[in-house]
C-alpha positions in Angstrom: 69.7 38.7 0.5 71.5 41.9 1.8 72.3 44.9 -0.4 75.9 45.4 -1.5 78.1 47.4 0.8 78.4 50.4 -1.6 74.6 50.7 -1.9 74.4 50.9 1.9 77.0 53.7 1.9 75.1 55.6 -0.8 71.9 55.4 1.2 73.7 56.6 4.4 75.3 59.6 2.6 72.0 60.6 1.1 70.2 60.4 4.5 72.9 62.5 6.1 72.4 65.2 3.4 68.6 65.2 4.2 67.2 62.5 1.9 64.1 63.5 0.0 64.3 67.1 1.4 67.8 67.4 -0.1 66.5 66.1 -3.5 63.5 68.5 -3.4 65.5 71.6 -2.4 68.4 71.1 -4.8 66.7 69.3 -7.8 69.4 66.7 -7.7 69.0 63.8 -10.2 70.8 60.8 -11.7 72.2 59.3 -8.5 74.9 56.6 -8.4 77.4 55.7 -11.1 80.6 55.3 -8.9 82.7 52.1 -9.0 83.7 52.6 -5.4 81.6 53.4 -2.3 80.2 57.0 -2.5 77.4 59.0 -4.0 77.3 60.9 -7.3 74.5 63.1 -8.6 73.8 65.9 -11.0 72.6 69.4 -9.9 70.7 71.7 -12.2 72.8 74.6 -13.5 73.3 76.9 -16.4 76.1 74.8 -17.7 75.5 71.2 -18.8 77.6 68.2 -17.8 78.5 69.2 -14.2 78.1 66.5 -11.5 79.1 66.1 -7.9 81.3 63.2 -6.7 
């Protein structure tokens, strides 16, 4: 069974950003959560509740 189209897009975007290196350098967490193809994640900051879409 193949993965849904939007999951393939998320993996592609993350790999273009650098994959695990990106996660390690930025401290990004909580990936996913979009109802359309794309990638969302949270970055550590002084202010709570900020995320990248």
